[in-house]
C-alpha positions, 0 to 999 in steps of 0.5 A: 818793435817793428814786427809781430811774430806768430807761430803757426799750427806747426810751431817752426813755421812763423807768421811775421807781421811788420809794423807799417808806417803810412800817411798821405804819401805812402808807407814805410816798413822794415822787411828784415832785421837781423837782430829782431828775427834772431830774438824770435827764433829765426837764426838763419843767414839769408844768401839769396834774394828772389823775385817772381811774377805770376798771373791769376790761377798760377800755382807754383810748388810744391818746391824744396831743395834736397840736403845738404842744400836745403833752404829756409825761406822768408816769403811776402807778397809785394803785389796782389794776393796769394795763398802760401803753403809750407808742408813739413817733409822732415821724416822725423818730425811729429808734424810730418805731412802736415801743412800751414796755409796763410794769405800773403798780400800787398794789403797785409804785408805779412811775411811767412818764415819757412824752415829747412825741411819744408816744401813750398808753394803758393797759388795767385788769387788776384790778377797778378802777384809778385812774391819776394822771398829771401833764402838761406841757401843759394839755388842748387839745381842738382838738389831742386826737388818737389811734391805734388801739388795735389797729393792726396795724403797731404790733402791741401785745401788750396782754397780755389774753385778752378784748375790751376796753371802749372808748369810741366814740372809741377804736373809731374812731381812725385808724392810725399810717399814716393820721396820718403 
């Protein structure tokens, strides 16, 4: 099997560890294989691929799209190192308001599957980082939304000791209580 699937403390969030074949020329790995993902509970169709580059200290998030335009995501860091965060914003969920945080890097090559109903964000720990991710739905600007990255009710430990670099939009996102 080319992947190892690890359910996180919020079971619907899955850390995917690809098998990497390396030698003196470099490496090869599969980053997605529909049959393997479906067999391990990730049974969504991905419809859009995204790629972003950010400098050290940038924090993007927490972002999501409102229903009916929700997106599941498969996130990986192709260059650099980040902490990736998924917050459960499903109002009827027993884990509502809880989060999962994992380190994704070009070294570990891990990926994080985030289902619909989660807000997503990350902070860059290396000089630069490039994030590549698949989304189950296309971007819908009318459904674009977010949650404040420093919401005290969620209390995310971003693992940083500096003030992050934020977009104007991310500085003004509502709290979780405000979106409920």
